[in-house]
Structure formats: C-alpha cells, structure tokens
C-alpha positions in Angstrom: 174.3 194.7 -17.7 173.7 192.5 -14.8 175.1 195.1 -12.5 172.7 197.7 -14.0 169.9 195.3 -13.3 170.8 194.9 -9.7 171.1 198.7 -9.2 167.6 199.2 -10.6 166.2 196.2 -8.6 167.7 197.8 -5.5 166.3 201.2 -6.2 162.9 199.7 -6.9 162.8 197.7 -3.7 163.8 201.0 -1.8 161.0 203.0 -3.6 158.3 200.2 -2.7 159.5 200.2 0.9 159.4 204.0 1.3 156.0 204.1 -0.2 154.5 201.4 2.0 156.3 203.1 5.0 154.5 206.5 4.1 151.0 204.9 3.1 150.8 203.3 6.6 151.3 206.4 8.4 154.3 205.4 10.4 156.3 208.4 9.0 153.7 210.9 10.2 154.1 212.7 13.4 150.9 212.9 15.8 150.3 216.6 16.8 147.1 218.5 17.6 146.4 221.5 19.6 144.7 220.5 22.7 144.9 221.2 26.5 143.2 220.5 29.8 141.8 223.3 31.9 140.2 223.4 35.3 137.3 225.5 34.2 133.7 224.9 33.2 130.7 227.4 32.8 128.1 224.6 33.7 129.5 222.9 36.8 130.2 224.3 40.4 133.1 222.4 41.9 132.9 222.0 45.6 135.8 222.5 47.9 136.5 218.7 48.3 136.9 218.2 44.5 138.8 219.4 41.4 137.5 219.5 37.8 139.1 218.9 34.4 137.9 219.9 31.0 139.4 218.7 27.7 138.4 220.1 24.4 139.9 219.4 21.0 139.2 221.4 18.0 137.0 219.8 15.2 138.6 220.9 12.1 139.7 218.6 9.4 143.4 218.6 10.3 142.8 217.6 14.0 140.2 214.7 13.0 142.7 213.3 10.3 145.3 213.2 13.2 142.8 211.5 15.6 142.0 208.9 12.9 145.6 207.7 13.1 145.2 206.7 16.6 144.9 202.9 17.2 141.2 202.0 18.5 141.1 201.8 22.5 144.6 203.3 23.1 144.0 207.1 23.2 143.7 209.8 23.8 144.4 208.6 27.3 144.1 210.5 30.6 147.0 210.5 33.3 146.6 212.2 36.7 149.4 213.1 39.2 149.6 214.5 42.6 151.9 215.9 45.4 151.0 216.9 49.0 152.5 220.0 50.7 151.7 222.1 53.8 150.9 225.1 51.6 147.9 226.0 49.2 150.3 227.8 46.7 150.7 225.9 43.4 153.8 223.7 43.1 155.3 224.5 39.5 156.0 221.3 37.4 154.9 222.2 34.0 158.2 223.5 32.5 159.9 220.3 33.9 157.2 218.0 32.5 157.7 219.5 29.1 161.5 219.1 29.3 161.4 215.3 30.5 158.3 213.9 29.1 156.5 216.2 26.3 159.6 217.1 24.4 158.1 219.2 21.8 155.4 216.4 20.8 158.3 213.8 20.5 157.9 212.7 24.2 158.3 209.7 26.4 155.9 207.7 28.5 155.8 207.7 32.3 157.8 204.8 33.7 158.0 205.5 37.5 156.0 206.4 40.4 158.0 209.5 41.3 157.5 211.5 37.9 159.7 214.4 38.5 161.1 216.5 41.1 161.3 220.5 41.2 162.6 222.4 44.3 162.7 219.3 46.5 159.1 218.6 45.8 158.2 215.4 43.8 155.1 214.8 41.7 153.9 211.2 41.8 151.5 209.1 39.7 148.3 208.1 41.2 147.5 204.3 41.8 144.5 202.4 43.1 144.1 200.3 46.4 145.5 197.2 44.4 148.7 198.8 43.6 148.0 199.0 40.0 150.5 200.7 37.7 148.7 203.1 35.3 150.9 203.3 32.2 151.0 203.7 28.4 148.8 203.6 26.3 145.8 203.4 28.7 146.9 205.1 31.7 144.0 205.9 33.9 141.3 206.3 31.2 140.9 206.0 27.5 138.6 207.6 25.1 136.0 205.2 23.8 136.3 206.8 20.3 139.7 208.5 19.3 137.8 211.2 17.2 135.6 212.0 20.2 138.1 212.7 23.0 136.5 215.6 24.8 135.7 215.1 28.5 134.9 216.8 31.7 135.7 215.0 34.9 135.2 215.6 38.7 137.9 214.1 41.1 136.2 214.1 44.5 137.8 213.6 48.0 135.7 210.3 49.4 136.4 208.8 52.8 137.5 205.2 53.2 134.9 203.3 55.0 135.6 202.9 58.6 138.5 205.3 58.5 139.5 209.0 58.4 141.8 208.5 55.4 140.5 209.3 52.0 140.8 208.5 48.3 139.9 210.5 45.0 136.9 209.2 43.3 136.8 209.8 39.4 133.6 210.5 37.4 133.4 211.4 33.7 130.9 213.5 32.1 129.5 212.2 29.9 130.0 208.9 31.7 130.5 206.9 28.6 133.1 209.3 27.0 136.1 207.4 28.5 136.7 203.8 29.6 138.4 203.8 33.1 141.2 201.4 32.8 141.4 199.7 36.1 139.7 201.6 38.8 137.9 205.0 39.3 139.2 205.1 43.1 142.5 206.7 43.0 145.1 206.2 46.0 148.5 207.1 46.8 151.4 205.7 44.5 151.8 202.8 47.1 148.2 201.8 47.2 147.5 203.5 50.4 144.8 206.1 51.0 145.7 209.7 51.8 146.2 210.4 55.4 144.3 213.1 56.8 145.6 213.1 60.4 148.5 215.6 60.3 150.3 213.8 63.3 150.3 210.6 61.7 152.4 211.9 58.8 154.8 214.0 61.0 155.5 211.1 63.4 156.2 208.7 60.4 157.8 210.8 57.7 159.5 208.0 56.3 156.4 206.4 55.3 155.1 209.6 53.3 157.7 210.6 50.7 154.8 212.0 48.8 154.1 214.5 51.6 156.3 217.5 51.6 155.7 219.2 55.0 157.8 221.6 56.8 158.9 221.3 60.6 155.7 222.6 62.1 152.9 222.2 59.6 149.5 223.1 60.2 147.7 221.8 57.1 148.0 219.4 54.2 146.9 220.1 50.9 146.5 217.5 47.9 147.7 219.3 44.7 146.2 217.5 41.6 147.7 217.6 38.0 146.5 216.1 34.6 147.8 215.6 31.1 146.5 213.6 28.0 148.7 211.1 26.1 148.6 209.5 22.8 151.2 206.8 22.0 150.0 204.0 19.6 148.8 204.4 16.1 150.0 205.1 12.6 152.6 207.7 13.7 156.1 207.6 15.1 155.9 209.8 18.1 154.6 210.1 21.8 152.2 213.0 22.3 151.4 214.8 25.5 149.4 217.8 26.2 150.8 220.5 28.6 150.7 219.4 32.3 147.6 221.1 33.8 147.1 222.2 37.2 143.6 221.0 38.3 143.6 222.7 42.0 144.1 221.6 45.5 142.1 219.8 48.2 142.8 220.2 51.9 143.3 216.8 53.4 143.2 217.6 57.0 139.9 218.6 58.7 139.8 221.2 61.3 138.3 219.7 64.5 136.7 221.8 67.1 
C-alpha cells in the first residue's frame, strides 16, 4: 500500500508540473507569418537611402502569438551590411536560414561577422560608441508587441567635418519602435563608412568589411534586415527571412 501511494503521488506531481508548464506557455513555439520588404506605395526613396517595410497579419492566431512576447523585448529589428565594388546583390538569405533562422527554431546573433558566402562577409552594424546590438533588443524594439508594423528609412549622412558617412535610421510612425542605443549606424568597429576609394585600397587590412577587387572603381553599401523574437512564453527563437533592402553608392564621383 505504501508503494502504491508513492507511485500515485509521483504521478500527481508530474501531472501538476506538466499542467503548469503548458499553462505558462513555455511549451509553445512562437511562429507567425511575417516578412520585411523594401517596397512602399507611399514613399519615394532617394538614391542615398533604403527603405524597409514590415507588416504582420491581424488574424486571431497571429495576435495570440504576439501576446506571448515579453513586453519591451520584441519584435526587434536587426540590420546588417557588407560593402562590395559591384551593385549586384550578394546573396545571404539561404545561409542565414541555415545558420540562424533554422525553421523558426533559431539562434541569436553573437558576433560582428555574421556569416560568409563566396568570400563575402555580412556584418552587423554598430554605432560610434562600439555598442553591440544583441538579443532581445537588437537595434530597435516594438513599443507594443501586438503592433509591430513599421516603415523605416535608412539614409546616408555625412559625418561633420569629414567625407565619411554613417546611416541614419528613422521610423514611421516615429513612436512605433524604441531605438535601443542609437539611430546613427556605423561600421561593426564603430568607424564611419569610408567614401574615399584610395583610403580603402591603400589600407585594406583595416577594412575587412569592404570586399573590393584589385582595381575597383566604385564602392556599394549593401543593407539587409530581419526581425527577431526571442523572449516570452515560448521556447524558441524566431527570425523572419533575411531581406535585402538595397544598396547605396559610398564613393562620390568627383569632376
């Protein structure tokens, strides 16, 4: 009789623990259908800027998933870049899926050099203080988890008293996302983007994020974005697909 009581007690404890585990949401995967695009019907994007547009469906299932997110931690935006001497798009989306997205059971970004494809490396942005944009906030976080839609413009901006540039981030509406540390985005090492071609080619060791051929004539900043969710009443890390937002020519033709 004592042994039967022990078995029943153990089973009861397991059932209670399983019920609590399920009720708090930890056993639930977070998964919504959402993506970033670089299109907008209402905004004309200048040549020295790129646009990102993020829209999430408003159906009940999506809203229920968004309600699982811990307030102030997501959805969160991360932006990436690389520099090449060609305007053609370096392809990183498949490698990003494999390394980070992993069919909605992903991992977070943990290094400046995010991934490399065909000897071209994708980097995460920083700011002029060398801040590390990381989970769960990354560069910016939705002020309300259930209202994560945004449009943003990332614009090339000249550093005062310099020919170097940084990328200035502006959201529309401006109160849709809280920018975590800085809206002024610099290279991974807190340096501005060099626009003088000879300064790069004469000192290539200082520019591992610039992938230029032997005799380059131009430099293009290619920009990518993805949205992350990593904290809340669920067990997984979620990423959208990596979106290509466009390229901006860094060097200015001088006549």
